C-alpha positions in Angstrom: 0.0 0.0 0.0 2.8 2.4 0.9 4.7 1.7 -2.3 1.7 2.1 -4.5 0.8 5.4 -2.8 4.4 6.5 -3.0 4.3 5.8 -6.7 1.1 7.7 -7.4 1.2 10.7 -5.1 3.0 13.9 -6.1 5.5 13.5 -3.3 6.5 11.2 -0.5 5.1 13.7 2.0 1.7 13.6 0.2 1.8 9.8 0.2 2.5 9.8 3.9 -0.4 12.1 4.6 -2.7 10.0 2.4 -1.8 6.8 4.2 -2.5 8.4 7.6 -5.8 9.9 6.6 -7.2 7.1 4.4 -5.6 3.9 5.8 -4.9 5.0 9.4 -1.2 4.1 9.0 1.3 6.6 10.4 4.5 6.3 8.3 7.0 9.1 7.7 7.8 10.5 4.2 11.3 9.2 4.7 10.1 5.7 5.4 7.8 5.8 2.3 10.8 6.9 0.2 13.0 4.1 1.5 10.3 1.5 0.9 9.9 2.7 -2.7 13.6 2.7 -3.2 14.0 -0.8 -1.9 11.0 -2.4 -3.6 11.6 -0.5 -6.9 15.2 -1.7 -6.9 13.9 -5.3 -6.5 11.6 -4.8 -9.4 14.5 -3.4 -11.5 16.6 -6.4 -10.6 13.7 -8.7 -11.7 13.5 -6.7 -14.9 17.3 -7.1 -15.5 17.0 -10.8 -14.9 14.3 -11.1 -17.6 16.4 -8.9 -20.0 19.3 -11.3 -19.4 17.0 -14.3 -20.1 15.9 -12.6 -23.3 19.5 -12.1 -24.4 20.2 -15.7 -23.8 17.0 -16.6 -25.8 15.2 -18.3 -22.9 12.6 -15.6 -22.0 9.1 -17.2 -22.4 6.0 -15.2 -23.5 3.6 -14.3 -20.7 0.5 -14.1 -22.9 -1.2 -16.9 -24.8 -2.9 -15.1 -27.7 -0.9 -13.4 -30.5 -2.2 -9.8 -31.0 -3.4 -8.8 -34.5 -2.1 -5.2 -34.3 0.7 -3.9 -32.2 2.7 -0.7 -31.8 5.8 0.4 -29.9 6.3 4.1 -29.3 9.5 5.5 -28.0 10.4 8.9 -26.5 12.3 10.6 -23.7 11.6 12.7 -20.7 13.8 14.5 -18.2 14.2 14.7 -14.4 16.5 16.6 -12.1 19.3 14.7 -10.4 21.8 15.4 -7.7 25.1 14.1 -6.6 25.3 10.6 -5.1 26.4 10.1 -1.5 26.4 13.8 -0.6 23.9 13.6 2.2 20.8 15.7 2.5 20.4 18.8 0.4 21.0 19.3 -3.3 24.6 19.1 -4.6 25.6 19.2 -8.3 22.1 19.5 -9.7 21.8 18.4 -13.3 19.3 17.0 -15.8 19.0 13.3 -16.7 17.1 11.9 -19.6 14.5 9.2 -19.0 13.9 6.6 -21.8 10.3 5.6 -22.2 8.5 3.0 -24.3 4.7 2.6 -24.7 3.8 -0.9 -25.9 0.3 -1.3 -27.3 -2.0 -3.9 -28.6 -4.6 -2.3 -30.9 -7.9 -3.0 -32.6 -8.2 -1.9 -36.3 -9.2 -3.1 -39.7 -7.4 -3.0 -43.0 -9.0 -1.1 -45.9 -8.7 -1.3 -49.6 -8.1 2.4 -49.9 -7.1 5.2 -47.5 -10.0 5.6 -45.1 -9.2 9.3 -44.4 -7.8 11.0 -47.4 -8.4 14.5 -45.9 -6.4 15.8 -43.0 -8.2 16.1 -39.6 -9.8 19.5 -39.0 -7.5 20.2 -36.0 -4.5 20.4 -38.5 -6.4 23.1 -40.4 -7.2 25.3 -37.4 -4.7 28.2 -37.1 -4.8 28.5 -33.3 -4.5 24.7 -32.8 -1.6 24.2 -35.1 0.3 27.2 -33.7 -0.2 25.9 -30.2 1.0 22.4 -31.2 4.0 23.7 -33.0 5.0 25.9 -30.0 4.6 23.0 -27.5 6.6 20.6 -29.5 9.3 23.1 -30.3 9.7 23.9 -26.6 10.1 20.2 -25.8 12.7 19.5 -28.4 14.8 22.6 -27.9 16.5 22.1 -24.6 17.1 25.5 -22.9 14.8 27.4 -25.2 11.2 28.4 -24.6 8.5 27.9 -27.2 8.7 30.2 -30.2 5.4 32.0 -29.8 6.2 34.6 -32.5 5.0 32.2 -35.2 1.7 31.7 -33.4 1.3 35.4 -33.0 1.9 36.0 -36.7 -0.5 33.3 -37.9 -3.5 34.4 -39.9 -7.0 34.1 -38.4 -9.0 31.3 -39.9 -12.5 30.3 -39.0 -12.7 27.4 -36.5 -13.8 24.3 -38.3 -16.4 21.9 -36.9 -14.7 18.7 -35.8 -16.2 15.3 -36.4 -17.1 13.4 -33.2 -16.6 10.1 -34.9 -13.4 8.4 -33.6 -11.1 7.2 -36.3 -7.9 5.2 -36.3 -6.8 2.2 -34.2 -8.3 1.7 -30.8 -6.1 0.8 -27.8 -6.6 -2.6 -26.1 -3.8 -3.0 -23.6 -0.9 -0.7 -22.8 2.3 -1.5 -21.0 5.1 0.9 -20.1 8.9 0.5 -20.0 11.0 3.3 -18.4 14.6 3.7 -17.3 17.5 6.0 -16.9 19.7 3.5 -18.8 21.4 4.6 -22.0 19.7 3.7 -25.3 21.9 0.7 -26.0 20.8 -1.0 -22.7 17.2 0.4 -23.0 16.8 -1.2 -26.4 17.0 -4.6 -24.7 14.4 -3.6 -22.2 12.1 -2.8 -25.0 12.9 -6.0 -26.9 12.3 -8.1 -23.8 8.8 -6.5 -23.4 8.0 -7.2 -27.1 9.0 -10.8 -26.5 7.0 -11.2 -23.3 3.8 -9.8 -24.9 4.4 -11.5 -28.4 4.1 -8.1 -30.1 6.6 -9.1 -32.7 4.3 -11.9 -33.8 1.5 -9.5 -34.6 0.5 -9.6 -38.3 0.5 -5.8 -38.4 2.9 -3.8 -36.2 4.5 -0.4 -36.2 7.1 1.7 -34.3 6.0 5.3 -34.1 8.6 7.9 -33.0 9.8 11.4 -33.6 13.1 12.0 -35.4 15.4 11.4 -32.5 18.4 9.4 -33.5 18.3 7.0 -30.5 14.7 6.1 -31.2 15.5 4.9 -34.7 18.7 3.2 -33.5 16.6 1.0 -31.2 14.1 0.4 -34.0 16.8 -0.7 -36.4 18.5 -3.1 -33.9 15.5 -4.6 -32.0 12.2 -3.9 -33.9 13.0 -4.0 -37.6 14.2 -7.6 -37.4 10.7 -8.5 -36.1 9.1 -6.8 -39.1 7.9 -3.6 -37.4 7.1 -0.7 -39.8 8.9 2.5 -38.9 6.5 5.6 -38.9 7.5 9.2 -38.3 5.2 10.8 -35.8 2.9 13.0 -37.9 2.4 15.7 -35.2 6.1 16.4 -34.9 6.3 16.7 -38.7 3.4 19.2 -38.6 5.3 21.3 -36.2 8.3 21.5 -38.5 6.2 22.3 -41.6 4.2 25.0 -39.8 7.3 26.7 -38.4 9.1 26.7 -41.7 6.0 28.0 -43.5 6.0 31.1 -41.2 9.4 32.1 -42.5 9.3 30.6 -46.0 6.4 32.3 -47.6 7.1 34.8 -50.4 5.1 37.4 -52.1 3.2 34.8 -54.1 1.5 33.0 -51.3 0.7 33.5 -47.6 2.3 31.5 -44.8 -0.9 29.6 -44.1 -1.4 28.7 -47.8 2.1 27.4 -47.9 1.6 25.4 -44.7 -1.7 23.9 -45.9 -0.1 22.8 -49.2 2.7 21.1 -47.4 0.3 19.5 -44.9 -1.8 17.9 -47.6 1.2 16.6 -49.3 2.5 15.1 -46.1 -0.9 13.6 -45.1 -1.1 11.9 -48.5 2.5 10.6 -48.2 3.6 12.7 -51.2 7.2 13.1 -50.0 8.8 13.9 -53.3 7.0 17.2 -54.0 7.1 18.1 -50.3 10.8 17.7 -50.0 11.4 19.5 -53.3 9.4 22.5 -52.2 11.1 22.6 -48.8 14.5 22.6 -50.6 13.3 25.4 -52.8 12.5 27.5 -49.7 15.7 26.6 -48.0 17.8 27.5 -51.2 16.0 30.9 -51.4 16.8 31.7 -47.8 20.4 30.6 -48.1 22.7 28.3 -46.1 22.8 29.0 -42.3 26.1 30.2 -40.9 27.8 28.0 -38.2 26.9 30.5 -35.5 23.3 30.9 -36.6 20.8 31.2 -33.8 17.8 28.9 -33.3 15.5 31.6 -34.6 17.5 32.2 -37.8 15.1 31.5 -40.8 18.0 29.9 -42.7 18.6 27.4 -39.8 14.9 26.7 -39.4 14.5 25.8 -43.1 17.7 23.8 -43.2 16.7 21.7 -40.2 13.3 20.9 -41.7 14.9 19.8 -44.9 17.2 17.5 -43.0 14.4 16.2 -40.8 12.2 15.3 -43.8 15.2 13.9 -45.8 16.2 11.6 -42.9 12.6 10.4 -42.4 11.3 10.2 -45.9 11.1 6.4 -45.8 8.8 6.6 -42.8 6.2 9.0 -44.2 3.8 6.9 -46.3 0.9 7.9 -44.2 -1.9 7.0 -46.6 -0.6 3.4 -46.7 -0.3 3.3 -42.9 -3.9 4.4 -42.5 -5.0 1.8 -45.0 -3.3 -0.9 -42.9 -4.9 0.4 -39.7 -1.6 1.5 -38.1 -1.2 4.5 -35.9 0.6 7.6 -37.2 0.9 9.6 -34.0 3.1 8.9 -30.9 0.6 10.7 -28.7 0.2 7.7 -26.4 3.8 7.8 -25.3 3.7 11.6 -24.9 0.7 11.0 -22.5 2.7 8.3 -20.6 5.7 10.7 -20.2 3.4 13.4 -18.8 2.1 10.9 -16.3 5.6 9.8 -15.4 6.6 13.5 -15.0 3.9 14.2 -12.5 5.8 11.9 -10.1 9.4 12.4 -11.0 9.7 15.9 -12.5 9.3 19.2 -10.6 11.3 22.2 -9.5 11.6 20.8 -6.0 12.5 17.2 -7.0 16.1 16.2 -7.2 16.8 12.5 -7.5 19.8 10.2 -7.0 20.1 7.6 -9.7 19.0 4.6 -7.6 16.0 6.4 -6.2 14.9 7.7 -9.7 15.3 4.2 -11.3 13.3 2.6 -8.5 10.5 5.2 -8.9 10.4 4.8 -12.7 9.9 1.0 -12.2 7.1 1.6 -9.8 5.4 4.3 -11.9 5.7 2.3 -15.1 4.2 -0.8 -13.5 1.3 1.3 -12.2 0.7 2.8 -15.6 0.8 -0.7 -17.3 -2.6 -2.2 -17.9 -1.7 -5.9 -17.7 -1.8 -6.1 -13.9 1.9 -6.2 -13.5 2.0 -3.9 -10.5 -0.2 -6.4 -8.6 1.9 -9.4 -9.8 5.1 -7.7 -8.8 3.7 -6.8 -5.3 2.9 -10.5 -4.7 6.3 -11.9 -5.9 8.3 -13.8 -3.3 10.6 -11.3 -1.7 13.1 -11.4 1.2 11.4 -11.4 4.6 12.3 -9.0 7.4 12.1 -5.4 8.1 12.0 -3.2 5.0 14.1 -0.2 6.2 14.6 -0.6 10.0 12.8 -1.4 13.2 10.3 0.5 15.2 9.3 2.7 12.3 5.5 2.1 12.1 4.7 2.1 15.8 1.5 0.5 17.2 -2.0 1.5 16.1 -4.0 3.1 18.9 -7.2 1.3 19.6 
């Protein structure tokens, strides 16, 4: 109970208070923290044993049925860390990257033709697209705030009525893998999860990510051999196209007209004309200088050309929709937000062991296959968790 509350509450102090008020258990915030660190470390050790079993080709699946459609989505978050062994207080504060995988089974049907040839209305609403572009840019530009100038300059367009009918694949079961490990090690964590859930045996399967190099390195080494289809997250692509359109329009067309043309090409998977037009804009603006700032139009255009060039083999969106595969990595973005509610904050500074333990607890709680309950009932060493005389006696 203490570990679960410690993994869900915003802080150990809040977990301690909840346990006292709701369960009539008086347990200090420090005790909750130590319990979470110990149990989370045990779960991490169990994970490592399973990863080693996978590497030795002796990890059995934990599900009986092979899913029809599966997806793996990769992304990274951040948390604040402090020096190890320096006692209480914050010494040598710094940022650490968390690696996160969202592993899904899905329900969808294949179609003979593209079931949605027109882009969704939200990508044709000026205010919505400007907000999406600013949010994504702020996340991918470490140390830089969102560029709101583009949003402020956008033209006013009437808000379009959105369809209430849900389209695209529907989620069945989600599991989460998270760690502070480097991408080489984390790739094996993901591969072991794919093996456990038999996702690699699905008839249709996709890996959906943004353009980060480590995402596609894991894909190439661990998911491509299983036959996963690599798909560039469409929303990240939209943010690049929108930002470049704001600085790339000439006297012949407005920024919004340019963006909408690029959007429709991208949505249809027409990479050749899209890339050619992006190169035209970049050539007109000129090559960026080595010391060009993030806001330099030349650098913005050049980065977008590079982004699309590197991902052009993962942008056949019309075909992905026909196969009933997802084209957005929004589920992993949602998971990272839920992880961040527990591990990220201006007042939270972790040591590596504590952060890794909490990531295991939080990932298990966010997984929808009952693993948190199974982990809690695993055989574990008996004895005091963190020391004697910590809980006291309940008053009758």
